KEDODO-623691 format. One line per field, with one value per residue: x, y, z of N, C-alpha, C in turn; residue number from 1. Coordinates in steps of 0.2 Angstrom, whole numbers, padded with zeros to 4 digits, m for minus. Example, Ala and Ser with C-alpha at 12.3 -4.5 7.8 and 13.67 -1.06 7.14 Angstrom:
2
nx (0066/0064)
ny (m0028/m0011)
nz (0039/0035)
cax (0062/0068)
cay (m0022/m0005)
caz (0039/0036)
cx (0066/0064)
cy (m0016/0000)
cz (0039/0039)
nr (1/2)
END
This chain:
301
nx (0004/0003/0010/0006/0015/0011/0018/0018/0028/0035/0047/0053/0065/0073/0066/0062/0072/0073/0060/0059/0070/0064/0052/0060/0066/0057/0047/0039/0041/0036/0032/0030/0036/0031/0035/0030/0035/0034/0043/0052/0065/0079/0084/0076/0073/0086/0089/0078/0080/0094/0091/0082/0092/0098/0087/0077/0064/0059/0052/0053/0043/0039/0031/0026/0015/0007/m0003/m0009/m0018/m0018/m0006/m0009/m0018/m0011/m0001/m0008/m0014/m0003/0002/0005/0001/m0012/m0015/m0016/m0007/m0006/0005/0013/0026/0034/0034/0036/0034/0031/0041/0035/0024/0019/0017/0008/m0003/m0006/m0010/m0021/m0029/m0029/m0035/m0048/m0064/m0062/m0063/m0056/m0042/m0038/m0024/m0014/m0009/0006/0012/0029/0042/0038/0036/0022/0017/0022/0019/0012/0008/m0001/m0011/m0018/m0028/m0036/m0041/m0047/m0050/m0062/m0076/m0081/m0096/m0106/m0118/m0121/m0110/m0096/m0085/m0074/m0073/m0067/m0051/m0033/m0024/m0011/m0009/m0015/m0024/m0031/m0041/m0038/m0049/m0058/m0058/m0064/m0077/m0078/m0070/m0059/m0046/m0052/m0047/m0048/m0046/m0037/m0019/m0011/m0021/m0038/m0045/m0038/m0034/m0040/m0041/m0039/m0049/m0061/m0061/m0062/m0075/m0083/m0081/m0086/m0098/m0103/m0104/m0093/m0082/m0074/m0060/m0054/m0041/m0028/m0017/m0008/0005/0011/0024/0023/0032/0028/0029/0021/0021/0013/0012/0016/0015/0003/m0008/m0013/m0012/m0022/m0034/m0034/m0037/m0049/m0058/m0057/m0063/m0076/m0080/m0083/m0095/m0104/m0103/m0114/m0124/m0128/m0135/m0146/m0146/m0150/m0144/m0130/m0132/m0135/m0124/m0115/m0119/m0117/m0105/m0100/m0106/m0102/m0088/m0090/m0095/m0082/m0074/m0080/m0078/m0063/m0062/m0068/m0058/m0049/m0039/m0026/m0024/m0039/m0049/m0059/m0059/m0058/m0071/m0076/m0068/m0073/m0086/m0084/m0079/m0091/m0096/m0086/m0087/m0098/m0095/m0091/m0094/m0101/m0100/m0113/m0115/m0100/m0097/m0087/m0078/m0078/m0068/m0071/m0077)
ny (m0005/0010/0025/0041/0055/0071/0086/0104/0117/0132/0143/0135/0130/0125/0114/0105/0096/0086/0081/0076/0066/0057/0051/0046/0036/0026/0012/0007/0005/0009/0024/0041/0057/0072/0088/0104/0120/0135/0146/0162/0163/0155/0143/0132/0127/0122/0113/0102/0098/0093/0082/0075/0073/0060/0052/0047/0047/0058/0073/0090/0104/0119/0134/0150/0159/0161/0152/0137/0129/0130/0125/0111/0107/0108/0099/0087/0086/0082/0070/0053/0041/0029/0030/0046/0053/0066/0076/0089/0101/0103/0091/0074/0058/0043/0027/0018/0024/0025/0011/0006/0015/0010/m0005/m0003/0003/m0006/m0017/m0010/m0003/0011/0027/0038/0042/0047/0050/0048/0063/0066/0078/0085/0084/0097/0112/0114/0125/0135/0136/0128/0113/0107/0095/0078/0065/0051/0041/0029/0017/0021/0026/0039/0048/0056/0069/0072/0072/0081/0093/0094/0081/0077/0072/0079/0089/0086/0074/0064/0055/0048/0040/0041/0042/0049/0063/0063/0064/0074/0084/0096/0104/0119/0134/0146/0145/0141/0142/0157/0160/0170/0165/0161/0148/0131/0123/0109/0103/0109/0102/0089/0089/0092/0080/0069/0074/0071/0057/0051/0038/0042/0036/0037/0032/0029/0022/0024/0036/0052/0063/0080/0094/0109/0121/0133/0149/0155/0168/0174/0168/0159/0167/0172/0161/0153/0163/0161/0147/0145/0154/0146/0133/0139/0142/0130/0126/0136/0137/0127/0131/0142/0135/0133/0122/0114/0104/0108/0120/0116/0109/0118/0128/0119/0116/0129/0131/0121/0125/0138/0132/0127/0138/0146/0138/0138/0152/0153/0145/0153/0150/0150/0149/0158/0156/0164/0172/0162/0160/0172/0172/0163/0166/0177/0169/0164/0175/0179/0169/0171/0181/0177/0173/0157/0140/0130/0117/0111/0116/0126/0141/0154/0166/0184/0194)
nz (0000/m0006/0003/0002/0010/0017/0019/0024/0026/0034/0037/0047/0048/0060/0064/0054/0049/0059/0057/0043/0045/0054/0046/0034/0042/0043/0046/0037/0020/0007/0002/m0001/0001/0002/0002/0005/0002/0010/0014/0018/0015/0011/0018/0024/0011/0008/0018/0016/0002/0003/0011/0001/m0008/m0002/m0001/m0011/m0011/m0006/m0009/m0015/m0015/m0020/m0015/m0018/m0014/0001/0014/0021/0016/0003/m0001/0004/m0006/m0017/m0017/m0013/m0027/m0033/m0028/m0028/m0021/m0014/m0002/0008/0020/0032/0041/0053/0051/0063/0070/0075/0070/0076/0071/0066/0062/0049/0044/0053/0050/0037/0039/0047/0037/0029/0036/0040/0037/0036/0032/0036/0045/0061/0072/0088/0094/0104/0117/0117/0129/0141/0150/0159/0167/0160/0147/0132/0123/0108/0109/0105/0112/0106/0115/0115/0102/0091/0080/0072/0063/0052/0054/0068/0075/0085/0083/0092/0095/0084/0075/0073/0062/0062/0063/0053/0042/0025/0014/m0004/m0011/m0003/m0007/m0019/m0015/m0004/m0008/m0009/0003/0012/0005/0009/0022/0038/0043/0035/0028/0025/0037/0050/0055/0058/0046/0047/0055/0049/0036/0041/0048/0038/0029/0038/0038/0026/0027/0027/0037/0051/0059/0076/0084/0096/0091/0079/0081/0085/0089/0095/0093/0094/0105/0113/0122/0136/0137/0126/0110/0114/0117/0104/0095/0104/0101/0087/0086/0092/0083/0073/0077/0077/0064/0054/0059/0058/0043/0040/0048/0040/0031/0036/0045/0059/0066/0066/0073/0085/0088/0089/0098/0109/0112/0115/0127/0135/0136/0142/0155/0158/0159/0168/0181/0181/0183/0196/0204/0201/0191/0179/0162/0161/0151/0146/0136/0126/0125/0119/0108/0100/0099/0089/0080/0074/0068/0059/0050/0042/0034/0022/0004/0000/m0005/m0007/m0011/m0012/0002/0003/0005/m0006/m0015/m0011/m0024)
cax (0000/0007/0007/0010/0015/0012/0020/0018/0032/0035/0050/0053/0071/0075/0060/0060/0076/0070/0054/0062/0073/0058/0049/0067/0067/0048/0047/0035/0045/0032/0030/0033/0036/0029/0036/0028/0038/0033/0047/0054/0072/0082/0087/0072/0074/0091/0088/0075/0085/0101/0088/0081/0098/0100/0082/0073/0056/0057/0050/0052/0040/0039/0024/0027/0009/0005/m0009/m0007/m0023/m0017/m0001/m0009/m0020/m0006/0003/m0013/m0014/0005/0003/0003/m0003/m0018/m0018/m0013/m0006/m0003/0009/0017/0034/0036/0032/0041/0029/0035/0045/0030/0017/0015/0015/0002/m0009/m0006/m0012/m0028/m0033/m0031/m0041/m0055/m0068/m0061/m0061/m0051/m0039/m0033/m0021/m0013/m0003/0008/0017/0036/0042/0039/0033/0015/0015/0025/0017/0008/0010/m0006/m0011/m0024/m0028/m0043/m0042/m0048/m0052/m0069/m0078/m0085/m0097/m0113/m0119/m0122/m0101/m0093/m0079/m0070/m0072/m0063/m0044/m0031/m0019/m0004/m0009/m0022/m0024/m0037/m0040/m0039/m0057/m0061/m0057/m0068/m0083/m0078/m0068/m0052/m0045/m0055/m0041/m0047/m0046/m0031/m0013/m0010/m0027/m0041/m0048/m0031/m0035/m0045/m0041/m0040/m0056/m0066/m0061/m0065/m0081/m0086/m0080/m0090/m0106/m0103/m0105/m0085/m0080/m0067/m0058/m0050/m0038/m0021/m0011/m0003/0007/0017/0026/0022/0036/0025/0028/0019/0021/0007/0013/0018/0012/m0002/m0014/m0013/m0014/m0027/m0039/m0036/m0040/m0056/m0062/m0057/m0068/m0083/m0082/m0087/m0103/m0107/m0106/m0120/m0128/m0130/m0140/m0151/m0145/m0152/m0139/m0125/m0134/m0136/m0117/m0111/m0122/m0116/m0096/m0100/m0109/m0095/m0082/m0092/m0093/m0075/m0071/m0084/m0074/m0057/m0063/m0069/m0052/m0043/m0034/m0026/m0028/m0046/m0054/m0064/m0057/m0061/m0078/m0077/m0066/m0078/m0092/m0081/m0079/m0096/m0097/m0082/m0090/m0104/m0094/m0087/m0097/m0102/m0103/m0117/m0112/m0095/m0096/m0080/m0077/m0076/m0066/m0075/m0076)
cay (0001/0016/0031/0049/0060/0078/0091/0111/0120/0140/0146/0131/0126/0121/0108/0101/0091/0082/0077/0071/0059/0053/0048/0042/0030/0023/0003/0005/0006/0011/0029/0046/0062/0078/0093/0111/0125/0142/0150/0166/0162/0146/0138/0126/0123/0118/0107/0098/0096/0090/0074/0073/0069/0055/0048/0049/0047/0066/0077/0096/0107/0127/0138/0157/0162/0159/0149/0131/0124/0129/0121/0105/0105/0106/0093/0081/0085/0080/0064/0045/0036/0027/0034/0052/0054/0072/0079/0095/0101/0102/0085/0069/0052/0036/0025/0014/0027/0023/0004/0007/0016/0005/m0010/0000/0005/m0014/m0021/m0008/0001/0018/0032/0043/0040/0051/0046/0053/0067/0067/0084/0084/0087/0104/0115/0117/0132/0141/0136/0122/0111/0105/0087/0075/0059/0048/0037/0021/0016/0024/0028/0045/0048/0059/0076/0074/0075/0088/0096/0093/0074/0075/0073/0085/0089/0083/0065/0063/0051/0046/0037/0045/0042/0054/0070/0064/0064/0078/0091/0099/0108/0126/0138/0152/0143/0138/0147/0160/0160/0173/0163/0159/0141/0126/0119/0101/0101/0111/0097/0082/0089/0091/0074/0067/0076/0068/0049/0047/0036/0043/0031/0039/0027/0031/0018/0028/0041/0057/0069/0086/0099/0116/0123/0140/0151/0158/0176/0176/0164/0156/0171/0172/0153/0152/0166/0158/0140/0146/0155/0140/0129/0140/0143/0126/0124/0142/0135/0124/0135/0146/0132/0131/0117/0114/0101/0113/0125/0113/0107/0125/0130/0115/0117/0136/0131/0118/0130/0143/0129/0126/0145/0147/0134/0142/0159/0152/0143/0158/0147/0154/0154/0157/0153/0169/0175/0158/0162/0179/0171/0158/0170/0180/0166/0165/0182/0179/0163/0174/0188/0177/0167/0150/0135/0126/0110/0108/0119/0129/0148/0158/0173/0190/0197)
caz (0000/m0007/0006/0001/0016/0015/0025/0022/0031/0032/0042/0052/0048/0067/0065/0047/0047/0063/0054/0037/0047/0056/0040/0032/0045/0043/0044/0030/0013/0002/0002/m0004/0005/m0002/0008/0001/0006/0008/0018/0013/0014/0006/0023/0023/0006/0008/0022/0011/m0005/0005/0013/m0005/m0012/0001/0000/m0017/m0009/m0002/m0015/m0013/m0019/m0017/m0017/m0014/m0010/0009/0014/0022/0012/m0003/m0002/0004/m0011/m0022/m0015/m0016/m0034/m0036/m0025/m0030/m0015/m0012/0004/0009/0026/0034/0048/0053/0051/0070/0072/0075/0068/0077/0066/0063/0060/0042/0045/0058/0047/0031/0044/0049/0032/0025/0041/0041/0031/0038/0025/0036/0053/0066/0078/0094/0095/0110/0118/0117/0136/0141/0158/0158/0170/0157/0140/0130/0116/0106/0109/0104/0113/0105/0121/0114/0095/0090/0073/0071/0056/0052/0056/0074/0077/0086/0080/0097/0093/0077/0076/0071/0055/0064/0063/0049/0034/0022/0007/m0009/m0014/0001/m0010/m0024/m0010/m0001/m0011/m0007/0009/0010/0004/0014/0030/0039/0042/0029/0024/0030/0043/0052/0059/0058/0041/0047/0058/0043/0032/0044/0049/0031/0028/0043/0036/0021/0027/0028/0043/0053/0064/0080/0087/0098/0088/0075/0086/0082/0094/0092/0097/0093/0111/0113/0129/0139/0137/0119/0106/0116/0115/0097/0095/0106/0097/0080/0086/0094/0077/0068/0079/0076/0057/0051/0061/0054/0036/0040/0050/0035/0028/0041/0048/0065/0070/0067/0077/0092/0091/0092/0106/0115/0112/0118/0134/0138/0135/0146/0161/0160/0161/0175/0185/0181/0187/0203/0206/0198/0188/0174/0159/0164/0146/0145/0130/0121/0123/0115/0099/0097/0096/0084/0074/0071/0063/0053/0046/0039/0029/0014/m0001/0003/m0011/m0003/m0013/m0008/0008/0003/0004/m0013/m0012/m0014/m0031)
cx (0004/0005/0010/0009/0015/0012/0020/0022/0032/0040/0052/0060/0074/0071/0062/0065/0074/0063/0056/0065/0068/0055/0054/0068/0060/0050/0042/0038/0040/0029/0034/0032/0037/0030/0035/0032/0037/0037/0049/0062/0074/0084/0084/0074/0080/0092/0084/0079/0091/0097/0086/0085/0099/0093/0078/0064/0054/0056/0049/0048/0039/0033/0026/0022/0007/m0001/m0008/m0012/m0021/m0011/m0002/m0014/m0015/m0003/m0002/m0013/m0009/0006/0002/0000/m0010/m0021/m0014/m0013/m0002/m0001/0012/0023/0037/0036/0037/0035/0035/0037/0040/0022/0014/0012/0009/m0005/m0011/m0011/m0019/m0032/m0035/m0037/m0048/m0058/m0067/m0060/m0055/m0049/m0035/m0032/m0020/m0008/m0001/0011/0025/0035/0042/0036/0026/0013/0019/0022/0012/0010/0004/m0005/m0017/m0025/m0035/m0044/m0042/m0050/m0059/m0070/m0084/m0088/m0103/m0114/m0120/m0114/m0100/m0087/m0072/m0069/m0068/m0056/m0041/m0026/m0014/m0003/m0015/m0021/m0030/m0035/m0041/m0046/m0061/m0061/m0061/m0075/m0083/m0076/m0061/m0052/m0049/m0049/m0041/m0048/m0039/m0024/m0013/m0016/m0032/m0043/m0041/m0029/m0040/m0046/m0041/m0047/m0060/m0067/m0064/m0071/m0085/m0087/m0086/m0098/m0106/m0105/m0098/m0085/m0074/m0064/m0054/m0047/m0029/m0016/m0006/m0002/0012/0018/0026/0027/0034/0024/0026/0018/0015/0006/0012/0013/0005/m0008/m0016/m0017/m0021/m0034/m0040/m0040/m0048/m0061/m0062/m0062/m0075/m0085/m0085/m0092/m0106/m0108/m0113/m0125/m0132/m0134/m0146/m0151/m0145/m0147/m0133/m0126/m0132/m0128/m0114/m0114/m0119/m0108/m0096/m0102/m0105/m0090/m0084/m0093/m0087/m0071/m0073/m0078/m0066/m0057/m0065/m0062/m0046/m0037/m0033/m0023/m0037/m0051/m0059/m0064/m0058/m0068/m0079/m0074/m0071/m0085/m0089/m0081/m0085/m0098/m0093/m0084/m0097/m0102/m0093/m0093/m0097/m0104/m0108/m0117/m0105/m0093/m0089/m0082/m0076/m0074/m0070/m0072/m0073)
cy (0007/0022/0037/0053/0066/0083/0098/0114/0128/0142/0143/0127/0122/0115/0103/0095/0083/0077/0073/0066/0054/0048/0045/0035/0026/0015/0002/0008/0010/0018/0034/0051/0070/0084/0100/0116/0133/0146/0156/0167/0155/0141/0131/0123/0119/0111/0100/0095/0092/0083/0071/0070/0063/0050/0049/0050/0053/0070/0085/0100/0115/0130/0144/0160/0157/0156/0140/0127/0123/0125/0114/0103/0103/0101/0086/0079/0082/0073/0058/0040/0035/0030/0041/0053/0062/0072/0086/0095/0102/0097/0079/0061/0046/0032/0019/0016/0024/0016/0003/0009/0013/m0002/m0008/0001/m0002/m0017/m0016/m0005/0009/0022/0036/0040/0045/0048/0051/0056/0070/0074/0082/0087/0095/0107/0118/0124/0137/0141/0129/0119/0107/0099/0085/0067/0056/0044/0029/0022/0017/0027/0033/0046/0053/0066/0078/0074/0082/0089/0094/0085/0072/0075/0080/0084/0086/0076/0064/0060/0048/0043/0042/0047/0048/0061/0070/0066/0071/0085/0092/0102/0116/0131/0145/0151/0140/0144/0150/0161/0167/0172/0159/0152/0136/0122/0112/0100/0104/0105/0090/0084/0090/0085/0070/0068/0074/0060/0046/0045/0038/0040/0035/0034/0030/0027/0020/0035/0046/0061/0076/0091/0107/0119/0131/0142/0153/0164/0178/0174/0161/0159/0170/0166/0152/0156/0163/0150/0140/0148/0148/0135/0131/0139/0137/0124/0131/0141/0132/0126/0141/0142/0130/0125/0117/0110/0103/0117/0122/0112/0114/0127/0124/0115/0124/0135/0127/0121/0135/0139/0128/0133/0146/0143/0137/0148/0158/0151/0148/0154/0148/0149/0153/0155/0158/0171/0170/0158/0167/0178/0167/0162/0174/0176/0165/0170/0183/0175/0166/0180/0185/0171/0161/0145/0130/0118/0108/0111/0123/0136/0151/0164/0178/0192/0204)
cz (0000/m0002/0004/0008/0014/0020/0022/0028/0028/0038/0047/0052/0054/0067/0059/0046/0053/0060/0047/0040/0048/0051/0036/0034/0047/0042/0040/0023/0009/0003/m0002/0001/0002/0003/0002/0007/0005/0012/0014/0012/0012/0011/0023/0018/0005/0011/0019/0006/m0003/0008/0007/m0008/m0008/0000/m0006/m0016/m0007/m0009/m0014/m0018/m0017/m0019/m0013/m0011/m0004/0008/0014/0016/0005/m0004/0000/m0002/m0017/m0022/m0016/m0023/m0038/m0034/m0029/m0027/m0016/m0007/0006/0017/0029/0042/0046/0053/0057/0073/0070/0073/0071/0071/0062/0062/0054/0041/0048/0053/0041/0033/0044/0043/0029/0030/0042/0035/0031/0032/0027/0043/0056/0071/0084/0092/0103/0111/0119/0126/0136/0149/0156/0161/0166/0150/0139/0124/0114/0106/0106/0105/0110/0112/0119/0105/0093/0082/0074/0064/0057/0054/0064/0078/0079/0085/0085/0097/0089/0079/0075/0066/0056/0064/0060/0042/0033/0015/0002/m0013/m0010/m0004/m0016/m0021/m0008/m0005/m0009/0000/0006/0010/0008/0021/0031/0040/0037/0025/0028/0036/0045/0055/0056/0050/0042/0049/0054/0038/0035/0044/0043/0028/0031/0040/0031/0021/0028/0035/0046/0059/0069/0083/0089/0095/0085/0079/0083/0088/0092/0097/0096/0100/0109/0122/0131/0136/0130/0115/0107/0115/0109/0094/0097/0103/0091/0080/0087/0089/0074/0070/0078/0068/0053/0053/0057/0047/0036/0043/0045/0031/0030/0044/0055/0070/0071/0072/0085/0094/0092/0098/0111/0117/0116/0126/0138/0139/0142/0154/0164/0162/0167/0181/0186/0184/0195/0206/0204/0194/0180/0168/0160/0157/0144/0138/0124/0119/0118/0108/0096/0095/0089/0078/0070/0066/0058/0047/0041/0035/0022/0012/0000/m0004/m0008/m0006/m0011/0000/0010/0002/m0002/m0010/m0014/m0019/m0029)
nr (1/2/3/4/5/6/7/8/9/10/11/12/13/14/15/16/17/18/19/20/21/22/23/24/25/26/27/28/29/30/31/32/33/34/35/36/37/38/39/40/41/42/43/44/45/46/47/48/49/50/51/52/53/54/55/56/57/58/59/60/61/62/63/64/65/66/67/68/69/70/71/72/73/74/75/76/77/78/79/80/81/82/83/84/85/86/87/88/89/90/91/92/93/94/95/96/97/98/99/100/101/102/103/104/105/106/107/108/109/110/111/112/113/114/115/116/117/118/119/120/121/122/123/124/125/126/127/128/129/130/131/132/133/134/135/136/137/138/139/140/141/142/143/144/145/146/147/148/149/150/151/152/153/154/155/156/157/158/159/160/161/162/163/164/165/166/167/168/169/170/171/172/173/174/175/176/177/178/179/180/181/182/183/184/185/186/187/188/189/190/191/192/193/194/195/196/197/198/199/200/201/202/203/204/205/206/207/208/209/210/211/212/213/214/215/216/217/218/219/220/221/222/223/224/225/226/227/228/229/230/231/232/233/234/235/236/237/238/239/240/241/242/243/244/245/246/247/248/249/250/251/252/253/254/255/256/257/258/259/260/261/262/263/264/265/266/267/268/269/270/271/272/273/274/275/276/277/278/279/280/281/282/283/284/285/286/287/288/289/290/291/292/293/294/295/296/297/298/299/300/301)
END
């Protein structure tokens, strides 16, 4: 089973070498690794090309125009594998990551698999690393699913046929886009709503090194993440879908309960801004033309 690994990178030369080496050491030999570079300097390109000279399975792609979703769509169209696996430039997949994915796709009818994302060692009092733990293997599908149930793009794989059913990533959503986060959850939610089976399982694992301090990057990332979690619901709410409204309201109330508990204990971060940004995500999701067939935003003319 041939797997196309897709990674988009921009200005993270300090991380990309570790990722390339971890994929190179994969116990599953039948793969290609497409790396789309959107960096502003040549440092990252030189690291990738040096790795590609040692391993012909690594393919360097360059896209000057910013936008993670645009870069992913570019790589998808140029890939050859029957399975596409996505991970980030600041991650380190386990050596058996691709082998586990190949086995799970062979043994199941799952259309998409989202695995465990573990945080690299860090001091949680000073900052955080985005993580995702499915807990146990289970399948999510249909309009009833919550965005918070779905996985994250640092460890996500799918059959090529999914793109025929769902379309591609929304190019206005995600880092570098008008809506600066949520490209992964937006795609997964659209896929689940189309009836794709999303298998959540801790067996395929990657380690995430994307540390963010509470004082600096954490606040901006938290803002973007909350907006990105709201927008996919709003797309369907615009189609007068009561299930999407119910899920949006449920997630908002869940965050409100957590924020109230943190305020009572005065446990920072309080989570109040998360509520504010989740609400602002709803207004942002109303601003742009929407294709009702693909549920992808159209650029304003």
